[in-house]
All heavy atoms as a GROMACS GRO file, in nm:
protein
  606
    1MET      N    1   3.821  -2.269  13.315
    1MET     CA    2   3.678  -2.291  13.313
    1MET      C    3   3.610  -2.161  13.352
    1MET      O    4   3.647  -2.096  13.447
    1MET     CB    5   3.640  -2.403  13.410
    1MET     CG    6   3.492  -2.434  13.410
    1MET     SD    7   3.441  -2.565  13.524
    1MET     CE    8   3.551  -2.696  13.483
    2GLU      N    9   3.509  -2.124  13.277
    2GLU     CA   10   3.434  -2.000  13.304
    2GLU      C   11   3.294  -2.037  13.351
    2GLU      O   12   3.229  -2.123  13.293
    2GLU     CB   13   3.426  -1.916  13.176
    2GLU     CG   14   3.351  -1.786  13.196
    2GLU     CD   15   3.345  -1.705  13.068
    2GLU    OE1   16   3.423  -1.730  12.975
    2GLU    OE2   17   3.261  -1.616  13.062
    3TYR      N   18   3.251  -1.972  13.459
    3TYR     CA   19   3.118  -1.995  13.512
    3TYR      C   20   3.024  -1.885  13.464
    3TYR      O   21   3.058  -1.768  13.467
    3TYR     CB   22   3.117  -1.998  13.665
    3TYR     CG   23   3.166  -2.127  13.722
    3TYR    CD1   24   3.302  -2.151  13.739
    3TYR    CD2   25   3.077  -2.227  13.757
    3TYR    CE1   26   3.347  -2.272  13.790
    3TYR    CE2   27   3.122  -2.348  13.808
    3TYR     CZ   28   3.256  -2.369  13.824
    3TYR     OH   29   3.301  -2.489  13.873
    4ILE      N   30   2.907  -1.925  13.421
    4ILE     CA   31   2.804  -1.831  13.378
    4ILE      C   32   2.681  -1.860  13.462
    4ILE      O   33   2.634  -1.973  13.466
    4ILE     CB   34   2.772  -1.848  13.228
    4ILE    CG1   35   2.899  -1.826  13.146
    4ILE    CG2   36   2.662  -1.754  13.184
    4ILE    CD1   37   2.885  -1.864  13.002
    5ALA      N   38   2.629  -1.761  13.530
    5ALA     CA   39   2.509  -1.775  13.613
    5ALA      C   40   2.526  -1.884  13.718
    5ALA      O   41   2.431  -1.951  13.754
    5ALA     CB   42   2.386  -1.802  13.526
    6ASP      N   43   2.647  -1.905  13.768
    6ASP     CA   44   2.680  -1.999  13.876
    6ASP      C   45   2.654  -2.146  13.843
    6ASP      O   46   2.695  -2.232  13.918
    6ASP     CB   47   2.604  -1.964  14.005
    6ASP     CG   48   2.646  -1.830  14.060
    6ASP    OD1   49   2.765  -1.794  14.046
    6ASP    OD2   50   2.561  -1.762  14.118
    7ARG      N   51   2.588  -2.177  13.736
    7ARG     CA   52   2.554  -2.317  13.706
    7ARG      C   53   2.596  -2.361  13.567
    7ARG      O   54   2.602  -2.480  13.540
    7ARG     CB   55   2.404  -2.340  13.724
    7ARG     CG   56   2.362  -2.328  13.870
    7ARG     CD   57   2.222  -2.379  13.890
    7ARG     NE   58   2.192  -2.380  14.032
    7ARG     CZ   59   2.197  -2.488  14.107
    7ARG    NH1   60   2.228  -2.604  14.056
    7ARG    NH2   61   2.168  -2.481  14.235
    8ILE      N   62   2.624  -2.268  13.480
    8ILE     CA   63   2.663  -2.302  13.343
    8ILE      C   64   2.813  -2.276  13.330
    8ILE      O   65   2.862  -2.170  13.364
    8ILE     CB   66   2.586  -2.217  13.240
    8ILE    CG1   67   2.434  -2.228  13.259
    8ILE    CG2   68   2.625  -2.255  13.098
    8ILE    CD1   69   2.377  -2.367  13.247
    9THR      N   70   2.885  -2.378  13.282
    9THR     CA   71   3.030  -2.365  13.267
    9THR      C   72   3.070  -2.386  13.122
    9THR      O   73   3.003  -2.459  13.047
    9THR     CB   74   3.103  -2.468  13.354
    9THR    OG1   75   3.052  -2.598  13.325
    9THR    CG2   76   3.084  -2.441  13.501
   10ILE      N   77   3.178  -2.319  13.085
   10ILE     CA   78   3.237  -2.339  12.952
   10ILE      C   79   3.384  -2.371  12.973
   10ILE      O   80   3.457  -2.293  13.034
   10ILE     CB   81   3.219  -2.214  12.864
   10ILE    CG1   82   3.070  -2.187  12.840
   10ILE    CG2   83   3.294  -2.232  12.732
   10ILE    CD1   84   3.042  -2.063  12.760
   11ASP      N   85   3.423  -2.488  12.926
   11ASP     CA   86   3.560  -2.536  12.940
   11ASP      C   87   3.601  -2.593  12.805
   11ASP      O   88   3.536  -2.684  12.754
   11ASP     CB   89   3.566  -2.643  13.049
   11ASP     CG   90   3.706  -2.694  13.074
   11ASP    OD1   91   3.797  -2.673  12.990
   11ASP    OD2   92   3.726  -2.758  13.179
   12ALA      N   93   3.707  -2.540  12.747
   12ALA     CA   94   3.751  -2.584  12.615
   12ALA      C   95   3.782  -2.734  12.612
   12ALA      O   96   3.773  -2.797  12.506
   12ALA     CB   97   3.873  -2.504  12.571
   13ASP      N   98   3.816  -2.791  12.726
   13ASP     CA   99   3.852  -2.933  12.732
   13ASP      C  100   3.734  -3.025  12.764
   13ASP      O  101   3.752  -3.146  12.779
   13ASP     CB  102   3.962  -2.954  12.837
   13ASP     CG  103   4.090  -2.883  12.800
   13ASP    OD1  104   4.120  -2.874  12.680
   13ASP    OD2  105   4.159  -2.834  12.892
   14LEU      N  106   3.616  -2.970  12.777
   14LEU     CA  107   3.499  -3.050  12.813
   14LEU      C  108   3.390  -3.032  12.709
   14LEU      O  109   3.347  -2.919  12.682
   14LEU     CB  110   3.447  -3.007  12.952
   14LEU     CG  111   3.330  -3.084  13.009
   14LEU    CD1  112   3.369  -3.228  13.037
   14LEU    CD2  113   3.283  -3.018  13.137
   15CYS      N  114   3.346  -3.140  12.649
   15CYS     CA  115   3.238  -3.137  12.548
   15CYS      C  116   3.267  -3.037  12.436
   15CYS      O  117   3.179  -2.963  12.390
   15CYS     CB  118   3.103  -3.109  12.613
   15CYS     SG  119   3.048  -3.237  12.726
   16ASN      N  120   3.393  -3.033  12.393
   16ASN     CA  121   3.436  -2.945  12.284
   16ASN      C  122   3.405  -2.798  12.309
   16ASN      O  123   3.377  -2.723  12.216
   16ASN     CB  124   3.375  -2.990  12.150
   16ASN     CG  125   3.424  -3.125  12.108
   16ASN    OD1  126   3.543  -3.154  12.121
   16ASN    ND2  127   3.335  -3.211  12.061
   17GLY      N  128   3.407  -2.756  12.434
   17GLY     CA  129   3.384  -2.616  12.467
   17GLY      C  130   3.239  -2.574  12.470
   17GLY      O  131   3.209  -2.456  12.486
   18LYS      N  132   3.147  -2.668  12.456
   18LYS     CA  133   3.005  -2.633  12.462
   18LYS      C  134   2.967  -2.602  12.606
   18LYS      O  135   3.023  -2.657  12.700
   18LYS     CB  136   2.919  -2.749  12.410
   18LYS     CG  137   2.936  -2.774  12.263
   18LYS     CD  138   2.847  -2.886  12.216
   18LYS     CE  139   2.868  -2.909  12.067
   18LYS     NZ  140   2.782  -3.016  12.018
   19PRO      N  141   2.869  -2.514  12.626
   19PRO     CA  142   2.823  -2.484  12.762
   19PRO      C  143   2.767  -2.609  12.828
   19PRO      O  144   2.687  -2.682  12.769
   19PRO     CB  145   2.714  -2.379  12.742
   19PRO     CG  146   2.740  -2.321  12.607
   19PRO     CD  147   2.801  -2.431  12.526
   20THR      N  148   2.811  -2.636  12.951
   20THR     CA  149   2.766  -2.754  13.026
   20THR      C  150   2.711  -2.711  13.161
   20THR      O  151   2.727  -2.597  13.204
   20THR     CB  152   2.881  -2.854  13.048
   20THR    OG1  153   2.983  -2.790  13.125
   20THR    CG2  154   2.938  -2.904  12.918
   21ILE      N  155   2.649  -2.806  13.228
   21ILE     CA  156   2.594  -2.781  13.362
   21ILE      C  157   2.700  -2.814  13.466
   21ILE      O  158   2.743  -2.928  13.476
   21ILE     CB  159   2.467  -2.866  13.385
   21ILE    CG1  160   2.361  -2.825  13.284
   21ILE    CG2  161   2.418  -2.850  13.528
   21ILE    CD1  162   2.238  -2.912  13.287
   22ARG      N  163   2.744  -2.713  13.537
   22ARG     CA  164   2.838  -2.725  13.649
   22ARG      C  165   2.956  -2.816  13.621
   22ARG      O  166   2.998  -2.894  13.707
   22ARG     CB  167   2.764  -2.770  13.775
   22ARG     CG  168   2.666  -2.666  13.826
   22ARG     CD  169   2.596  -2.706  13.954
   22ARG     NE  170   2.495  -2.805  13.931
   22ARG     CZ  171   2.490  -2.922  13.995
   22ARG    NH1  172   2.578  -2.953  14.086
   22ARG    NH2  173   2.393  -3.007  13.969
   23GLY      N  174   3.012  -2.808  13.501
   23GLY     CA  175   3.131  -2.885  13.468
   23GLY      C  176   3.106  -3.033  13.445
   23GLY      O  177   3.200  -3.111  13.434
   24LYS      N  178   2.981  -3.072  13.436
   24LYS     CA  179   2.947  -3.212  13.408
   24LYS      C  180   2.942  -3.232  13.257
   24LYS      O  181   2.940  -3.137  13.181
   24LYS     CB  182   2.811  -3.248  13.469
   24LYS     CG  183   2.806  -3.228  13.620
   24LYS     CD  184   2.666  -3.253  13.673
   24LYS     CE  185   2.653  -3.222  13.818
   24LYS     NZ  186   2.735  -3.305  13.905
   25ARG      N  187   2.937  -3.352  13.212
   25ARG     CA  188   2.929  -3.380  13.069
   25ARG      C  189   2.783  -3.380  13.022
   25ARG      O  190   2.742  -3.465  12.942
   25ARG     CB  191   2.996  -3.514  13.038
   25ARG     CG  192   3.145  -3.509  13.059
   25ARG     CD  193   3.212  -3.634  13.006
   25ARG     NE  194   3.356  -3.622  13.017
   25ARG     CZ  195   3.433  -3.559  12.929
   25ARG    NH1  196   3.379  -3.504  12.823
   25ARG    NH2  197   3.563  -3.553  12.947
   26ILE      N  198   2.708  -3.285  13.071
   26ILE     CA  199   2.569  -3.266  13.030
   26ILE      C  200   2.561  -3.125  12.973
   26ILE      O  201   2.579  -3.027  13.045
   26ILE     CB  202   2.472  -3.282  13.148
   26ILE    CG1  203   2.491  -3.417  13.216
   26ILE    CG2  204   2.328  -3.264  13.101
   26ILE    CD1  205   2.421  -3.429  13.349
   27THR      N  206   2.536  -3.116  12.843
   27THR     CA  207   2.536  -2.984  12.779
   27THR      C  208   2.402  -2.913  12.795
   27THR      O  209   2.298  -2.976  12.811
   27THR     CB  210   2.569  -2.994  12.629
   27THR    OG1  211   2.465  -3.065  12.562
   27THR    CG2  212   2.704  -3.061  12.605
   28VAL      N  213   2.410  -2.781  12.788
   28VAL     CA  214   2.289  -2.699  12.790
   28VAL      C  215   2.201  -2.739  12.672
   28VAL      O  216   2.079  -2.752  12.685
   28VAL     CB  217   2.326  -2.549  12.784
   28VAL    CG1  218   2.203  -2.464  12.761
   28VAL    CG2  219   2.399  -2.506  12.910
   29ASN      N  220   2.263  -2.764  12.559
   29ASN     CA  221   2.189  -2.803  12.439
   29ASN      C  222   2.111  -2.932  12.460
   29ASN      O  223   1.998  -2.946  12.412
   29ASN     CB  224   2.286  -2.818  12.321
   29ASN     CG  225   2.214  -2.838  12.190
   29ASN    OD1  226   2.122  -2.764  12.159
   29ASN    ND2  227   2.255  -2.938  12.116
   30THR      N  228   2.168  -3.026  12.532
   30THR     CA  229   2.098  -3.152  12.560
   30THR      C  230   1.971  -3.127  12.639
   30THR      O  231   1.864  -3.178  12.604
   30THR     CB  232   2.191  -3.248  12.640
   30THR    OG1  233   2.304  -3.280  12.558
   30THR    CG2  234   2.118  -3.376  12.679
   31ILE      N  235   1.982  -3.047  12.744
   31ILE     CA  236   1.864  -3.017  12.827
   31ILE      C  237   1.760  -2.940  12.748
   31ILE      O  238   1.641  -2.971  12.753
   31ILE     CB  239   1.906  -2.940  12.954
   31ILE    CG1  240   2.006  -3.021  13.037
   31ILE    CG2  241   1.784  -2.900  13.035
   31ILE    CD1  242   1.958  -3.160  13.077
   32LEU      N  243   1.803  -2.841  12.670
   32LEU     CA  244   1.709  -2.764  12.588
   32LEU      C  245   1.642  -2.855  12.484
   32LEU      O  246   1.522  -2.839  12.456
   32LEU     CB  247   1.780  -2.647  12.521
   32LEU     CG  248   1.832  -2.540  12.614
   32LEU    CD1  249   1.912  -2.436  12.535
   32LEU    CD2  250   1.720  -2.473  12.692
   33GLY      N  251   1.718  -2.948  12.429
   33GLY     CA  252   1.661  -3.042  12.332
   33GLY      C  253   1.551  -3.128  12.393
   33GLY      O  254   1.447  -3.150  12.332
   34PHE      N  255   1.576  -3.177  12.515
   34PHE     CA  256   1.473  -3.256  12.584
   34PHE      C  257   1.349  -3.172  12.610
   34PHE      O  258   1.236  -3.218  12.590
   34PHE     CB  259   1.526  -3.313  12.716
   34PHE     CG  260   1.609  -3.437  12.699
   34PHE    CD1  261   1.739  -3.441  12.745
   34PHE    CD2  262   1.556  -3.551  12.639
   34PHE    CE1  263   1.816  -3.556  12.731
   34PHE    CE2  264   1.632  -3.666  12.625
   34PHE     CZ  265   1.763  -3.668  12.671
   35LEU      N  266   1.368  -3.049  12.655
   35LEU     CA  267   1.253  -2.962  12.683
   35LEU      C  268   1.175  -2.933  12.555
   35LEU      O  269   1.051  -2.938  12.556
   35LEU     CB  270   1.299  -2.831  12.748
   35LEU     CG  271   1.351  -2.841  12.891
   35LEU    CD1  272   1.415  -2.709  12.933
   35LEU    CD2  273   1.238  -2.879  12.987
   36SER      N  274   1.246  -2.907  12.446
   36SER     CA  275   1.176  -2.875  12.321
   36SER      C  276   1.105  -2.996  12.263
   36SER      O  277   1.010  -2.982  12.186
   36SER     CB  278   1.273  -2.816  12.218
   36SER     OG  279   1.364  -2.915  12.173
   37ALA      N  280   1.149  -3.117  12.302
   37ALA     CA  281   1.083  -3.239  12.256
   37ALA      C  282   0.962  -3.274  12.343
   37ALA      O  283   0.895  -3.374  12.318
   37ALA     CB  284   1.182  -3.355  12.257
   38GLY      N  285   0.937  -3.193  12.446
   38GLY     CA  286   0.820  -3.216  12.529
   38GLY      C  287   0.845  -3.289  12.659
   38GLY      O  288   0.750  -3.320  12.732
   39GLU      N  289   0.972  -3.321  12.688
   39GLU     CA  290   1.003  -3.387  12.815
   39GLU      C  291   0.973  -3.292  12.931
   39GLU      O  292   0.992  -3.171  12.920
   39GLU     CB  293   1.151  -3.425  12.821
   39GLU     CG  294   1.195  -3.526  12.718
   39GLU     CD  295   1.165  -3.669  12.759
   39GLU    OE1  296   1.161  -3.698  12.879
   39GLU    OE2  297   1.147  -3.751  12.668
   40THR      N  298   0.926  -3.345  13.040
   40THR     CA  299   0.901  -3.263  13.159
   40THR      C  300   1.030  -3.251  13.240
   40THR      O  301   1.123  -3.330  13.223
   40THR     CB  302   0.792  -3.325  13.248
   40THR    OG1  303   0.841  -3.448  13.301
   40THR    CG2  304   0.663  -3.347  13.172
   41ARG      N  305   1.031  -3.154  13.328
   41ARG     CA  306   1.145  -3.139  13.418
   41ARG      C  307   1.168  -3.266  13.499
   41ARG      O  308   1.281  -3.309  13.518
   41ARG     CB  309   1.122  -3.022  13.514
   41ARG     CG  310   1.132  -2.887  13.449
   41ARG     CD  311   1.091  -2.779  13.549
   41ARG     NE  312   1.107  -2.648  13.489
   41ARG     CZ  313   1.207  -2.565  13.516
   41ARG    NH1  314   1.297  -2.598  13.605
   41ARG    NH2  315   1.216  -2.449  13.456
   42GLU      N  316   1.060  -3.323  13.545
   42GLU     CA  317   1.069  -3.443  13.626
   42GLU      C  318   1.134  -3.558  13.548
   42GLU      O  319   1.215  -3.633  13.602
   42GLU     CB  320   0.930  -3.484  13.678
   42GLU     CG  321   0.870  -3.388  13.778
   42GLU     CD  322   0.814  -3.259  13.716
   42GLU    OE1  323   0.786  -3.256  13.593
   42GLU    OE2  324   0.800  -3.161  13.790
   43GLU      N  325   1.098  -3.573  13.421
   43GLU     CA  326   1.156  -3.678  13.338
   43GLU      C  327   1.306  -3.654  13.317
   43GLU      O  328   1.386  -3.748  13.322
   43GLU     CB  329   1.084  -3.685  13.203
   43GLU     CG  330   0.941  -3.738  13.214
   43GLU     CD  331   0.861  -3.719  13.087
   43GLU    OE1  332   0.883  -3.621  13.012
   43GLU    OE2  333   0.774  -3.804  13.063
   44ILE      N  334   1.342  -3.528  13.294
   44ILE     CA  335   1.484  -3.494  13.275
   44ILE      C  336   1.563  -3.522  13.403
   44ILE      O  337   1.672  -3.580  13.399
   44ILE     CB  338   1.499  -3.348  13.231
   44ILE    CG1  339   1.437  -3.328  13.092
   44ILE    CG2  340   1.647  -3.306  13.230
   44ILE    CD1  341   1.423  -3.184  13.050
   45LEU      N  342   1.507  -3.483  13.517
   45LEU     CA  343   1.575  -3.505  13.645
   45LEU      C  344   1.589  -3.653  13.677
   45LEU      O  345   1.688  -3.695  13.740
   45LEU     CB  346   1.502  -3.431  13.757
   45LEU     CG  347   1.506  -3.278  13.747
   45LEU    CD1  348   1.414  -3.215  13.851
   45LEU    CD2  349   1.647  -3.224  13.760
   46LEU      N  350   1.495  -3.735  13.632
   46LEU     CA  351   1.507  -3.880  13.650
   46LEU      C  352   1.618  -3.937  13.561
   46LEU      O  353   1.691  -4.027  13.603
   46LEU     CB  354   1.375  -3.950  13.620
   46LEU     CG  355   1.267  -3.941  13.727
   46LEU    CD1  356   1.136  -4.001  13.677
   46LEU    CD2  357   1.312  -4.012  13.853
   47GLN      N  358   1.628  -3.885  13.439
   47GLN     CA  359   1.730  -3.933  13.346
   47GLN      C  360   1.870  -3.887  13.386
   47GLN      O  361   1.969  -3.955  13.357
   47GLN     CB  362   1.700  -3.884  13.204
   47GLN     CG  363   1.577  -3.947  13.144
   47GLN     CD  364   1.545  -3.889  13.007
   47GLN    OE1  365   1.635  -3.865  12.927
   47GLN    NE2  366   1.418  -3.865  12.981
   48TYR      N  367   1.878  -3.770  13.449
   48TYR     CA  368   2.006  -3.712  13.491
   48TYR      C  369   2.000  -3.679  13.640
   48TYR      O  370   1.981  -3.563  13.678
   48TYR     CB  371   2.037  -3.585  13.410
   48TYR     CG  372   2.058  -3.612  13.263
   48TYR    CD1  373   1.955  -3.597  13.172
   48TYR    CD2  374   2.182  -3.655  13.216
   48TYR    CE1  375   1.974  -3.623  13.037
   48TYR    CE2  376   2.202  -3.681  13.082
   48TYR     CZ  377   2.098  -3.664  12.993
   48TYR     OH  378   2.118  -3.691  12.859
   49PRO      N  379   2.015  -3.776  13.726
   49PRO     CA  380   2.000  -3.753  13.870
   49PRO      C  381   2.106  -3.660  13.930
   49PRO      O  382   2.088  -3.612  14.042
   49PRO     CB  383   2.008  -3.893  13.930
   49PRO     CG  384   2.069  -3.979  13.826
   49PRO     CD  385   2.040  -3.916  13.694
   50SER      N  386   2.212  -3.632  13.858
   50SER     CA  387   2.316  -3.544  13.913
   50SER      C  388   2.285  -3.395  13.892
   50SER      O  389   2.358  -3.310  13.942
   50SER     CB  390   2.452  -3.576  13.851
   50SER     OG  391   2.452  -3.547  13.712
   51ILE      N  392   2.178  -3.364  13.819
   51ILE     CA  393   2.141  -3.223  13.804
   51ILE      C  394   2.022  -3.190  13.891
   51ILE      O  395   1.952  -3.278  13.941
   51ILE     CB  396   2.117  -3.185  13.656
   51ILE    CG1  397   1.991  -3.250  13.600
   51ILE    CG2  398   2.238  -3.217  13.570
   51ILE    CD1  399   1.950  -3.196  13.466
   52GLU      N  400   2.000  -3.060  13.907
   52GLU     CA  401   1.892  -3.011  13.993
   52GLU      C  402   1.797  -2.924  13.911
   52GLU      O  403   1.832  -2.878  13.802
   52GLU     CB  404   1.952  -2.928  14.107
   52GLU     CG  405   2.051  -3.005  14.191
   52GLU     CD  406   2.132  -2.916  14.283
   52GLU    OE1  407   2.127  -2.792  14.270
   52GLU    OE2  408   2.202  -2.972  14.369
   53ASN      N  409   1.681  -2.900  13.965
   53ASN     CA  410   1.581  -2.818  13.898
   53ASN      C  411   1.639  -2.681  13.862
   53ASN      O  412   1.610  -2.626  13.756
   53ASN     CB  413   1.457  -2.804  13.988
   53ASN     CG  414   1.336  -2.759  13.911
   53ASN    OD1  415   1.312  -2.802  13.798
   53ASN    ND2  416   1.259  -2.671  13.972
   54GLU      N  417   1.723  -2.625  13.950
   54GLU     CA  418   1.784  -2.495  13.925
   54GLU      C  419   1.877  -2.499  13.804
   54GLU      O  420   1.899  -2.396  13.738
   54GLU     CB  421   1.859  -2.447  14.049
   54GLU     CG  422   1.770  -2.412  14.166
   54GLU     CD  423   1.726  -2.534  14.248
   54GLU    OE1  424   1.768  -2.648  14.216
   54GLU    OE2  425   1.649  -2.516  14.343
   55ASP      N  426   1.934  -2.615  13.773
   55ASP     CA  427   2.019  -2.629  13.654
   55ASP      C  428   1.935  -2.612  13.527
   55ASP      O  429   1.980  -2.551  13.431
   55ASP     CB  430   2.088  -2.766  13.653
   55ASP     CG  431   2.187  -2.782  13.767
   55ASP    OD1  432   2.256  -2.684  13.802
   55ASP    OD2  433   2.195  -2.893  13.821
   56ILE      N  434   1.815  -2.666  13.529
   56ILE     CA  435   1.725  -2.650  13.414
   56ILE      C  436   1.687  -2.504  13.398
   56ILE      O  437   1.688  -2.450  13.286
   56ILE     CB  438   1.601  -2.741  13.428
   56ILE    CG1  439   1.644  -2.889  13.428
   56ILE    CG2  440   1.501  -2.714  13.316
   56ILE    CD1  441   1.533  -2.988  13.457
   57ASP      N  442   1.658  -2.437  13.509
   57ASP     CA  443   1.630  -2.293  13.504
   57ASP      C  444   1.748  -2.217  13.443
   57ASP      O  445   1.730  -2.126  13.361
   57ASP     CB  446   1.601  -2.237  13.644
   57ASP     CG  447   1.470  -2.286  13.702
   57ASP    OD1  448   1.382  -2.328  13.625
   57ASP    OD2  449   1.457  -2.284  13.826
   58ALA      N  450   1.870  -2.254  13.484
   58ALA     CA  451   1.990  -2.186  13.434
   58ALA      C  452   2.006  -2.208  13.283
   58ALA      O  453   2.047  -2.116  13.211
   58ALA     CB  454   2.112  -2.235  13.509
   59CYS      N  455   1.971  -2.327  13.234
   59CYS     CA  456   1.977  -2.354  13.090
   59CYS      C  457   1.881  -2.264  13.014
   59CYS      O  458   1.916  -2.208  12.909
   59CYS     CB  459   1.944  -2.500  13.061
   59CYS     SG  460   2.070  -2.617  13.114
   60LEU      N  461   1.760  -2.250  13.066
   60LEU     CA  462   1.661  -2.164  13.001
   60LEU      C  463   1.705  -2.018  13.004
   60LEU      O  464   1.690  -1.945  12.905
   60LEU     CB  465   1.525  -2.181  13.068
   60LEU     CG  466   1.458  -2.316  13.044
   60LEU    CD1  467   1.338  -2.333  13.136
   60LEU    CD2  468   1.418  -2.330  12.898
   61LYS      N  469   1.760  -1.974  13.116
   61LYS     CA  470   1.808  -1.835  13.127
   61LYS      C  471   1.925  -1.812  13.031
   61LYS      O  472   1.933  -1.709  12.965
   61LYS     CB  473   1.850  -1.803  13.269
   61LYS     CG  474   1.894  -1.658  13.285
   61LYS     CD  475   1.929  -1.624  13.426
   61LYS     CE  476   1.972  -1.481  13.448
   61LYS     NZ  477   2.015  -1.404  13.335
   62PHE      N  478   2.015  -1.909  13.022
   62PHE     CA  479   2.128  -1.899  12.930
   62PHE      C  480   2.079  -1.881  12.787
   62PHE      O  481   2.126  -1.794  12.714
   62PHE     CB  482   2.216  -2.024  12.942
   62PHE     CG  483   2.335  -2.022  12.851
   62PHE    CD1  484   2.450  -1.954  12.885
   62PHE    CD2  485   2.332  -2.092  12.730
   62PHE    CE1  486   2.560  -1.952  12.800
   62PHE    CE2  487   2.441  -2.091  12.646
   62PHE     CZ  488   2.556  -2.021  12.680
   63ALA      N  489   1.984  -1.963  12.745
   63ALA     CA  490   1.929  -1.954  12.610
   63ALA      C  491   1.858  -1.821  12.588
   63ALA      O  492   1.873  -1.758  12.483
   63ALA     CB  493   1.834  -2.070  12.583
   64SER      N  494   1.784  -1.777  12.688
   64SER     CA  495   1.712  -1.650  12.677
   64SER      C  496   1.810  -1.534  12.664
   64SER      O  497   1.792  -1.445  12.580
   64SER     CB  498   1.623  -1.631  12.800
   64SER     OG  499   1.560  -1.506  12.795
   65ASP      N  500   1.915  -1.535  12.745
   65ASP     CA  501   2.016  -1.429  12.738
   65ASP      C  502   2.087  -1.429  12.603
   65ASP      O  503   2.115  -1.323  12.547
   65ASP     CB  504   2.119  -1.444  12.850
   65ASP     CG  505   2.063  -1.413  12.987
   65ASP    OD1  506   1.950  -1.358  12.996
   65ASP    OD2  507   2.131  -1.445  13.087
   66LEU      N  508   2.113  -1.548  12.550
   66LEU     CA  509   2.178  -1.558  12.420
   66LEU      C  510   2.090  -1.501  12.310
   66LEU      O  511   2.138  -1.432  12.220
   66LEU     CB  512   2.211  -1.705  12.391
   66LEU     CG  513   2.298  -1.733  12.270
   66LEU    CD1  514   2.434  -1.667  12.283
   66LEU    CD2  515   2.313  -1.882  12.251
   67MET      N  516   1.960  -1.526  12.317
   67MET     CA  517   1.868  -1.475  12.217
   67MET      C  518   1.844  -1.325  12.229
   67MET      O  519   1.792  -1.262  12.137
   67MET     CB  520   1.734  -1.549  12.224
   67MET     CG  521   1.742  -1.693  12.179
   67MET     SD  522   1.787  -1.709  12.003
   67MET     CE  523   1.963  -1.736  12.011
   68ASN      N  524   1.885  -1.267  12.340
   68ASN     CA  525   1.869  -1.124  12.360
   68ASN      C  526   1.978  -1.043  12.291
   68ASN      O  527   1.973  -0.922  12.288
   68ASN     CB  528   1.867  -1.092  12.511
   68ASN     CG  529   1.806  -0.959  12.540
   68ASN    OD1  530   1.718  -0.913  12.468
   68ASN    ND2  531   1.853  -0.896  12.646
   69ARG      N  532   2.076  -1.111  12.233
   69ARG     CA  533   2.185  -1.043  12.163
   69ARG      C  534   2.144  -1.012  12.020
   69ARG      O  535   2.053  -1.072  11.965
   69ARG     CB  536   2.310  -1.131  12.163
   69ARG     CG  537   2.362  -1.154  12.302
   69ARG     CD  538   2.485  -1.238  12.299
   69ARG     NE  539   2.531  -1.261  12.436
   69ARG     CZ  540   2.647  -1.311  12.466
   69ARG    NH1  541   2.730  -1.346  12.369
   69ARG    NH2  542   2.681  -1.330  12.592
   70ASN      N  543   2.216  -0.919  11.959
   70ASN     CA  544   2.193  -0.884  11.819
   70ASN      C  545   2.281  -0.970  11.730
   70ASN      O  546   2.398  -0.993  11.761
   70ASN     CB  547   2.222  -0.737  11.794
   70ASN     CG  548   2.125  -0.647  11.865
   70ASN    OD1  549   2.009  -0.681  11.881
   70ASN    ND2  550   2.171  -0.532  11.910
   71PHE      N  551   2.227  -1.016  11.619
   71PHE     CA  552   2.299  -1.100  11.526
   71PHE      C  553   2.294  -1.038  11.387
   71PHE      O  554   2.193  -0.976  11.350
   71PHE     CB  555   2.239  -1.240  11.519
   71PHE     CG  556   2.247  -1.314  11.650
   71PHE    CD1  557   2.143  -1.306  11.741
   71PHE    CD2  558   2.358  -1.390  11.681
   71PHE    CE1  559   2.150  -1.374  11.863
   71PHE    CE2  560   2.367  -1.457  11.801
   71PHE     CZ  561   2.262  -1.449  11.893
   72THR      N  562   2.400  -1.055  11.309
   72THR     CA  563   2.405  -1.010  11.172
   72THR      C  564   2.434  -1.130  11.084
   72THR      O  565   2.528  -1.205  11.110
   72THR     CB  566   2.517  -0.904  11.153
   72THR    OG1  567   2.492  -0.795  11.243
   72THR    CG2  568   2.521  -0.854  11.012
   73ILE      N  569   2.354  -1.147  10.980
   73ILE     CA  570   2.372  -1.257  10.886
   73ILE      C  571   2.448  -1.203  10.766
   73ILE      O  572   2.408  -1.104  10.705
   73ILE     CB  573   2.237  -1.317  10.842
   73ILE    CG1  574   2.165  -1.374  10.964
   73ILE    CG2  575   2.259  -1.424  10.735
   73ILE    CD1  576   2.026  -1.421  10.936
   74ARG      N  577   2.558  -1.268  10.735
   74ARG     CA  578   2.641  -1.224  10.622
   74ARG      C  579   2.657  -1.340  10.525
   74ARG      O  580   2.667  -1.456  10.565
   74ARG     CB  581   2.779  -1.181  10.670
   74ARG     CG  582   2.774  -1.061  10.759
   74ARG     CD  583   2.911  -1.017  10.798
   74ARG     NE  584   2.899  -0.903  10.890
   74ARG     CZ  585   2.990  -0.868  10.974
   74ARG    NH1  586   3.103  -0.934  10.981
   74ARG    NH2  587   2.972  -0.764  11.052
   75THR      N  588   2.666  -1.308  10.397
   75THR     CA  589   2.689  -1.408  10.295
   75THR      C  590   2.836  -1.443  10.293
   75THR      O  591   2.922  -1.356  10.294
   75THR     CB  592   2.646  -1.354  10.157
   75THR    OG1  593   2.510  -1.315  10.164
   75THR    CG2  594   2.664  -1.460  10.049
   76VAL      N  595   2.863  -1.572  10.291
   76VAL     CA  596   3.002  -1.619  10.285
   76VAL      C  597   3.026  -1.673  10.145
   76VAL      O  598   2.947  -1.751  10.093
   76VAL     CB  599   3.027  -1.730  10.389
   76VAL    CG1  600   3.168  -1.782  10.380
   76VAL    CG2  601   2.998  -1.676  10.529
   77ALA      N  602   3.134  -1.630  10.087
   77ALA     CA  603   3.165  -1.670   9.947
   77ALA      C  604   3.200  -1.815   9.936
   77ALA      O  605   3.246  -1.881  10.018
   77ALA     CB  606   3.278  -1.585   9.891
   0.00000   0.00000   0.00000
């Protein structure tokens, strides 16, 4: 298991290797999806009582760091 920013973990045996919050079965993508749908932090924390406000911050930082990378689009035959 690899820890990223102390709160985001990646484990090949958990959620198909998707980034999760502290080794729980709650993916970063799930939290980002709720935020993009307009859910408030408070609503997310009520739905997932095992996470903390800092976990949501870590999800946003993870996404921001990922978008800071350079990407190349290639045509696949």
